[in-house]
C-alpha positions as CSV (number, residue, x, y, z in Angstrom):
1,M,8.7,73.6,51.4
2,T,8.2,73.7,47.6
3,Q,5.1,72.8,45.7
4,F,6.8,69.7,44.3
5,E,7.7,68.5,47.8
6,L,4.0,68.7,48.8
7,K,2.9,66.7,45.8
8,A,5.6,64.1,45.7
9,P,4.3,61.8,48.5
10,F,0.8,61.8,47.0
11,S,2.3,61.0,43.6
12,L,4.2,58.1,45.0
13,L,1.1,56.8,46.9
14,S,-0.9,57.0,43.7
15,L,1.7,55.1,41.8
16,A,1.8,52.4,44.5
17,L,-2.0,52.1,44.4
18,C,-2.0,51.8,40.6
19,A,0.6,49.1,40.7
20,L,-1.3,47.1,43.3
21,I,-4.6,47.4,41.3
22,S,-2.8,46.3,38.1
23,S,-1.3,43.3,39.9
24,C,-4.6,42.2,41.3
25,C,-6.3,42.6,37.9
26,A,-3.6,40.6,36.2
27,Q,-4.0,37.7,38.7
28,A,-7.8,37.7,38.7
29,P,-9.0,34.3,37.4
30,D,-11.2,34.1,34.4
31,F,-14.9,33.5,35.2
32,D,-15.2,30.7,32.7
33,E,-12.1,29.0,34.2
34,L,-13.7,29.2,37.6
35,E,-16.9,27.7,36.2
36,E,-15.0,24.8,34.6
37,E,-13.0,24.1,37.8
38,A,-16.2,24.0,39.8
39,S,-17.8,21.5,37.4
40,P,-17.8,18.0,38.9
41,T,-16.4,15.1,36.9
42,E,-19.2,12.6,37.9
43,A,-22.9,13.1,38.0
44,T,-24.6,12.9,41.4
45,V,-28.2,13.6,42.1
46,G,-28.5,16.8,44.2
47,S,-25.2,18.2,43.0
48,L,-24.2,20.4,40.0
49,A,-24.4,18.6,36.7
50,P,-21.0,17.9,35.0
51,N,-20.6,20.4,32.2
52,F,-19.6,19.2,28.7
53,E,-19.3,20.1,25.0
54,L,-20.4,17.7,22.3
55,K,-21.2,18.1,18.5
56,D,-24.5,17.2,17.0
57,L,-25.0,15.4,13.7
58,E,-24.5,18.7,11.8
59,G,-21.2,19.4,13.5
60,N,-22.6,22.2,15.7
61,V,-21.1,22.4,19.2
62,H,-23.4,22.3,22.2
63,K,-22.1,23.3,25.7
64,L,-24.4,22.1,28.4
65,S,-24.0,25.2,30.6
66,D,-25.3,27.4,27.7
67,Y,-28.7,26.1,28.6
68,R,-28.4,27.0,32.3
69,G,-31.6,28.8,33.4
70,K,-33.9,26.2,31.9
71,T,-34.8,22.7,32.8
72,I,-32.6,20.3,30.8
73,V,-33.5,16.7,30.0
74,L,-30.7,14.4,28.8
75,E,-31.7,11.2,27.0
76,W,-29.2,8.5,26.3
77,F,-29.9,7.2,22.8
78,N,-29.3,4.3,20.5
79,P,-31.4,3.9,17.4
80,G,-30.7,0.2,17.2
81,C,-32.0,-0.5,20.7
82,P,-35.6,-2.0,20.6
83,F,-36.4,-0.1,23.9
84,V,-35.5,3.2,22.3
85,V,-37.4,2.3,19.1
86,K,-40.5,1.5,21.1
87,A,-40.3,4.6,23.2
88,H,-39.9,6.8,20.1
89,E,-42.4,5.1,17.7
90,D,-45.4,4.7,20.0
91,G,-44.1,5.4,23.5
92,P,-43.7,8.6,25.6
93,L,-40.7,9.9,23.7
94,K,-42.9,10.4,20.7
95,E,-44.5,13.5,22.2
96,M,-42.7,14.4,25.5
97,P,-39.7,16.3,24.1
98,G,-41.9,19.0,22.5
99,A,-43.7,19.8,25.8
100,G,-42.7,23.1,27.4
101,E,-40.7,26.1,26.0
102,D,-38.7,26.2,29.3
103,V,-37.5,22.6,28.8
104,V,-34.4,21.9,26.7
105,W,-34.1,18.3,25.5
106,L,-30.8,16.7,24.3
107,A,-30.2,13.2,23.1
108,I,-26.8,11.7,23.5
109,N,-25.3,8.7,21.8
110,S,-22.3,7.3,23.6
111,G,-21.9,4.3,21.4
112,A,-18.4,3.6,20.1
113,P,-17.7,3.4,16.4
114,G,-18.7,0.0,15.0
115,K,-21.1,-0.7,17.8
116,Q,-24.8,-1.1,17.5
117,G,-26.5,2.2,16.6
118,A,-23.4,4.2,16.5
119,S,-23.2,5.2,12.8
120,P,-24.0,8.8,12.0
121,E,-26.0,7.6,9.0
122,Q,-28.3,5.4,11.1
123,N,-28.7,8.1,13.7
124,A,-29.6,10.7,11.0
125,K,-32.2,8.4,9.5
126,S,-33.8,7.5,12.8
127,T,-34.0,11.1,14.1
128,A,-35.7,12.1,10.8
129,D,-38.1,9.1,10.8
130,W,-39.1,9.8,14.4
131,G,-39.4,13.5,13.9
132,M,-36.9,14.4,16.6
133,S,-36.6,18.2,16.5
134,Y,-34.0,18.4,19.3
135,P,-30.3,17.9,19.0
136,L,-28.6,14.4,19.0
137,L,-25.1,14.8,20.4
138,M,-22.5,12.3,19.5
139,D,-20.1,11.0,22.2
140,P,-18.1,8.3,20.4
141,E,-15.4,8.1,23.1
142,G,-18.0,7.7,25.8
143,T,-16.5,10.4,28.0
144,V,-19.7,12.2,28.7
145,G,-21.6,9.0,29.1
146,K,-19.2,7.7,31.7
147,S,-19.1,11.0,33.6
148,Y,-22.9,10.7,33.9
149,K,-22.7,7.0,34.6
150,A,-25.1,6.3,31.8
151,K,-25.9,2.6,31.8
152,T,-28.8,2.0,29.4
153,T,-30.6,3.5,26.4
154,P,-32.7,5.2,27.4
155,H,-31.2,6.4,30.6
156,M,-32.7,9.8,31.6
157,Y,-31.5,12.8,33.5
158,V,-33.3,16.0,34.5
159,I,-31.3,19.1,35.5
160,D,-33.0,22.2,37.0
161,E,-32.5,25.8,36.1
162,D,-29.8,26.2,38.8
163,F,-27.8,23.4,36.9
164,V,-28.4,20.9,39.7
165,L,-29.1,17.3,38.7
166,R,-32.4,16.4,40.1
167,Y,-33.3,13.0,38.6
168,A,-31.3,10.2,37.0
169,G,-32.9,6.9,36.1
170,A,-35.7,5.2,34.1
171,L,-38.0,7.0,31.7
172,D,-41.1,5.4,33.2
173,N,-42.3,2.1,34.7
174,A,-43.3,0.7,31.3
175,P,-40.3,-0.8,29.5
176,M,-41.4,-1.9,26.0
177,G,-44.9,-0.5,26.9
178,N,-45.4,-3.2,29.6
179,T,-46.4,-2.1,33.1
180,S,-48.1,-3.5,36.1
181,G,-50.4,-1.3,38.1
182,D,-50.8,2.5,37.5
183,Y,-48.5,4.1,34.9
184,S,-45.8,6.4,36.1
185,N,-43.7,8.7,33.9
186,Y,-40.7,9.5,36.1
187,V,-39.2,12.1,33.8
188,Q,-42.5,14.0,33.3
189,G,-42.9,13.9,37.1
190,A,-39.4,15.4,37.6
191,I,-40.1,18.2,35.1
192,E,-43.4,19.0,36.8
193,A,-41.9,18.9,40.3
194,I,-39.1,21.3,39.3
195,A,-41.7,23.7,37.8
196,K,-43.6,23.7,41.1
197,G,-40.5,23.9,43.3
198,E,-41.2,20.4,44.7
199,A,-39.1,17.3,45.3
200,C,-38.4,15.2,42.3
201,P,-39.3,11.4,42.2
202,E,-36.7,9.2,43.8
203,P,-34.3,7.8,41.2
204,V,-35.5,4.5,39.7
205,K,-33.1,1.9,38.1
206,P,-33.0,2.5,34.4
207,W,-34.1,-0.1,31.9
208,G,-33.1,-0.7,28.3
209,C,-30.1,-1.8,26.3
210,G,-26.6,-1.4,27.7
211,V,-24.7,1.7,26.4
212,K,-22.3,0.4,23.8
213,Y,-19.1,1.9,25.1
214,A,-15.8,0.9,23.5
215,N,-14.8,-0.9,26.7
């Protein structure tokens, strides 16, 4: 038996293994594709939050999953809504968004062009007047708003560091600053509960102006 005849079977086996490995690698799905496929299309408390990409007023793109690993607060926004005005001028939204370096705060305007509070100019003026240092994302087609089932402004959502939606509902129990009994800030309660590893407040029906979708 020659030296070539001894090596040939091993060479053929090596070639077969290489071909199999190459085939597997070629068919391996992209991680980002798997992430997108796993993203739900509708928001449900206790499940992964729907991922999305939106542009802010400066044209910068924000992908929600880029903030994974932090607590994320989503605030549905309309600068023409008196409930939003009150909450930002002398209500809880005047101070809350700046509390905590591990909390990412994003405002979203799902108003359709021509509807109340939808113009970029009005949004830019209001965010400057109210000293909003966090991004305002524009959703003129309402795609993200509908996927989150956002009904009012403000409608609030809190997502934990594992990208699970933990709270969806009212900001607090004081629409327009009016409350009966002890004051409760549901969003602050959810943020604190997540930090402590505790259960979040039960969702409370949101109050405010209806989101101005196209239809």
